[in-house]
N, C-alpha and C positions, 0 to 999 in steps of 0.2 A: 499166862497168869501173872497179874500185878504183884510186885513185891508186897509183903506185909510189914516192911520196915519203913520208918520215916524218922528223919532226924529231929532232935528235940526242938530246935528253933523253928523248923518248918511246922511242926505239929503245934506249937504254941501260937504261931502266927495264923495258921489255918483256923484254929479255934477263935481267934479274935475276929477273923473274917466271916464266921458263920454265926447263925442264930442258935438258940438253945436246942434245936433239933438237929444240929450238924449240917444244916442247909445253908448255902450261900444265897442269901436274899439281898443282892446287891444292886446298886444304881450306877449306871455308866453315864458320865458326861465328860469324856475326854476328847470329843471332836475338836479339831482345830480349824483347818481351812473350811470344812463344811459349816462349822459353827459361825464363823465370820459371814459366810454367804447367807446363812439363815437369817442373821441379824440384820445384815444389809438389806435383804429383801423385805423383811418386816418393817423396819423403820424408815426405809428410803435412804438412797445414797447421800442425800444432803444432810440428813440428821445424824447419820451413822458416826459412832466414834468407838475405837477399841475398848474404851472404859466400859461400854455397855456390855461387852462380852465378859469382861472381868466381873462386873456386878451381877449379871445373870447367873453365872457359874456360882458366885459367891451365895446368892440367895437360894438357889436350888439346893446346894449343899447344906447350907444353914437350916433350912426348913425340912427337907426330906430325909436327911440322915437321922432324924429322930425316929424314923420308922423302918429303917433298913439295917442289915448287918455290916454293910461296907459300901464304899464308894470308890468308883474308879475316876481318877482325874489325871490331867496332864499338868505339868508345872508351868508350861509357857503361858497358857491362858487361864488355868485353874489354880493358880497360887493363892488367890483369895479364898477360893472354895476349900482348899486344903486347911487353911487357917480357921475357917468358919464351920467345919464339920463337927457333928456331935462327937464328943470324946469317946463314946462307947462304940462308935462305927469303925471298922477297919478301914485302912487306906491302901488302895492299889494304885500304883503310879505307872503311867505309860512310859515305855522304855524305848520305843521304836521311833524313828523319824516319820513324819506324817507323809503319806503319798509314796510315790515311787518315780524313778526316772523312766519317762515314757520313751526315751530314745535308746535305752538299753533293753534287749529282749529278756523276758521272763519275769518282769515286775519284782526285781530282786529286793529283799529287805535290807535295812540297815538300822542300827541303834544310834541313840543320841550320842554324838562324839564327846560331849562334855560330861557325860554321866557314866557311872558304873553301878553295879548292884550295891556295892559297899556304900556309895554315895546316896543311893536312894534310901538305904536303911538309916542313914544319918539324917535324912530329911523327914524321916517318920514313916516310911513305907512299910507296910506289913507284907506286900507282894509286888511283884512287877508284871506288867502285861506287855506282850509283844504281838502285834498283828503281822501276819504273813499271808500274802496272796499266793494261792497254791492251786496248781492244776496237776493232778496226778498223772495226766496224760501228756505232759510236756516232755521234750527231749531230755535224755538222761543227764546231759551236762548242766542243764538248769536245775533238775531235781537234786543232783549232787551238791550244787551250791546251797540250796535251801536246807537240804538235810545236815550238811556240815555246819551251816550257821546255827541251826537249832541245837546241835550236839554241843557246840561251843557255849551256847546260851545255857543249856541245862547244866553243864559242868561249872560255869560261873555261879549259877543259883546254888549248886551244891556247896561250893567253896564259901559263899557268903551266907549260907544256911537261911535262905529266903525262898518262899514259894514262888514259882513262876507260872503264870497264866499265858497260854498261847492261843491266839485267835486266828486259826486259818480261814481265809475267805476263798471259796472256790471260784474259778473262772474258766472260760474256754477261749482259745485263740481264734476260732472260726465264728463262733456265736458270741458276739460282744455285748448284746443286750441281755443282761442277767436277769431281767424281769419279764422276758418274752416267753410265750408257750414253748418255743423251740428249746430255750434253755431249760425250762421246767422238766423236759423230757430227759435231759442228761444230768440234771443236778443230783438226783439221788445217788447214783453210783459214784459221782465225783465225791460227794460228802462221806459216803461209806468207806471209800478207799483212803480218804484223807484221815478219817478216824482210826482206821486200821493202822496206818503208818505212824502217826504221831502219839499213839497210846502205847507203842513199843517202849520197853523199859529203858533202852540205852539213850533215849532223849531226855530222860528225867524231867519230863513235864509233869507238874503237879495237878494242874487243872487245864483241860482243853475247853476253850470257850468256843462253842460251835454253832452254825446255823442249823435250823431244823432242815432235814433232808429233802423237803419238797417246797415248791412255791405254793404257799397255802391258798392263795387266791385262785389257784387252778385245781383245787380239790373239790370234787363234785359234792354239792350241798353247801359249800362255803364260797363258791365262786362268783356269786352276784351276777354281774354281766360279763364276767371274764369267761373264756373257754375252759371247759373241763378237761384237764390233761390226765388226771388221775381219779379212779373211783376211790371211794373211802376205804375200801379194803386194801387197795394198792398202797395208798398213803400210809395206812396203819402198818403194813408190812415193811415199808421203808423206814418208818420210825423205829420199829423193833429191831431191823437188821442193823441200823446205825448204832443203836444203843448196844446191841450185842456184840459189835465190833470193838467197843471200847473196853480196854483192860485197866484204864485209870479213870478217875472221876472226870465227868464233863458236866458243863452248864450251857444253858441256851442264851444266845444274844438275841435282841429283838429286831435287828437288821432294818430298822426304820419302818416297820410295818405299823399300821394304826393300832391304837391301844386295844380295841375290841379283838383284832385279829391276833395279837400276841397272846391274850387271854385264851382264845380258842385253840391256838397252837399248844400252849402248855397243858390244857385240859385234855386235848385229843392225845398228846404224847403220853400223858399219864395213864389215860384209859386204855391205851394199847401197848403198855408194857415197856415204855422207855424209862430207864433208870437214871433219869438226870438228877444232879445234885444241886440244882438251884438255877439262878439266872444272873445276868448282868443286863438289867433292862435300861435301855437308853431312851431314844426318841419317843417310844411307846409310852413312857412314863411322863415326860416333861415337855414334849415338842409344842403342844398348844399353849404352853406358858410363854413361848416366844411372842406370839400374837398379843398375849395379855400384857407383856412387858412393853411392847410397842405402843399399845393403846393407853395403858394406865401408868406406865413407868414402874418405879420400885413398888409403890403401894399396890398397884394393879397386879403385879407379879405375885406379891406376897399373899394377896387375897386368893388368886388362883391356886397357888401352892398349898395354902392351908385348907382349901376345899377340894377342887378337883384333883390337884396333884396328890394329896394325901389319900383321896379315895382310890386313885390309880394304884398307889403303892399298897394300900390295905387289901385291895382286891387281889393283887398279885401274892401277897402274903398268905391269903386264904387258900389260894390255888396250890402254892408250895406246900402249905401245911397238909393238904390232902394227897398230893401226888409225888412231891420230891423225896429223894432218897438221901440219907446222910452221906457226906463225901467219904467218910472213913469205912463205909460198908465194903468198898472195893478192897480194903486192907483186912477184911475179916471182922470188922466191927470195932467199936471203940475200946471194948475190953480186951480185945485180942491184938490189937495193933502193937507192934514192937517199936518202942521209941529208943533210938541209939544216938551216939555221938556223931556229929556230921562228918568227921573224917572216915567213919566206917559205913557212911550211908551208901546205899545202892538202890 
C-alpha cells in the first residue's frame, strides 16, 4: 500500500505539473541523440545545423505548452524551449545522461555529472526525470546496481523536496529487437515485474513513466498487417495486471508509436481498468512537425503546430478527461492526502 503522506514541496510541484483534474497532461521533447538524427534525416546532412534542433524544440515548447499541463525538456538541446514555454505549464527536466555504455554489460544508468536536483530546482524545474533501461530477468549484480542507483536518486529527491519521474524501459538480452513479435510475447511480464519493483515505497519514486505492457501493433484488431500476438482479452488483462501492480501513480509514455496508435492505447487502457494518471506524450504528438520544419522552416512548423500539433494535444486531453485518474488518488484522494515537512517525508 502506498504511503498517504507527501512533502509540501513535492505536493505543490505536482499540482503545478497537473491539470485541474489532477492529471499529468504533459508533452515530452527531451530526446537528444535521436532528435539530432531525426533532424539530419529530415533536412539532409548538407543543410543540417544544430541550431535547427534548438529552434525546433523552442517552437514546439512555445506553441504546444499553451495546451498541456507540463513539458519535459533537456537542458542540452532544449534550453531555448525551457525559456519559451508557457508560464502556466510545469517543467520536468531530464537528469540522466543520454544513452548507455554499450561496452559495459547491463545498460547501466548515470546522471548528468554537472547537475544535482538542487541545481535543477534553481533552473526552474518542477520535477526531474530519469530514464533507466531495465530487464527484471538480468543477473542479480546488475539489478543490485540499478536498484541502488534509484534508491540514491529517490533519497536525493526527498532531500531536495522535488518530485522524481522514473522511466524504466524494458529490454531482453537474447531478443534484442524490441519491436518484434518475439519480444511482444515476453514484454507484458517484464513491464508488470518492473512496475511491481519500482512502485515499492523505499525507492521514493513519485511518478513512474511506463510503457504500455503490450506491443499494441500486435493486438488482434489493431494489428493491421502485423502478426497478432495477443487477443484483445489478453491485452486487456495485461493492462489491468500492470495497473494493479502499481502502488504509486504512473503515467504512459508514447514510445515513438504513431499518433493514432497512442490514442488507441490510452482509450483501450482506460476501457479495461488501467488507472493511469496521465501521459508524457512525445513523438506521437510532434513527430510530423519535423518534416514540416524541414519543408517550410520556422513558418511551416508554426503552421503545423497551430493546426495538426494542437489537434493532437487537444485529442489527447479529451481522452485523458474521460479515462485518466488523478495522481493523488493513490494517496487516498486530494482531501485525505497528508502533507508534511520534507524531513519527515516517507
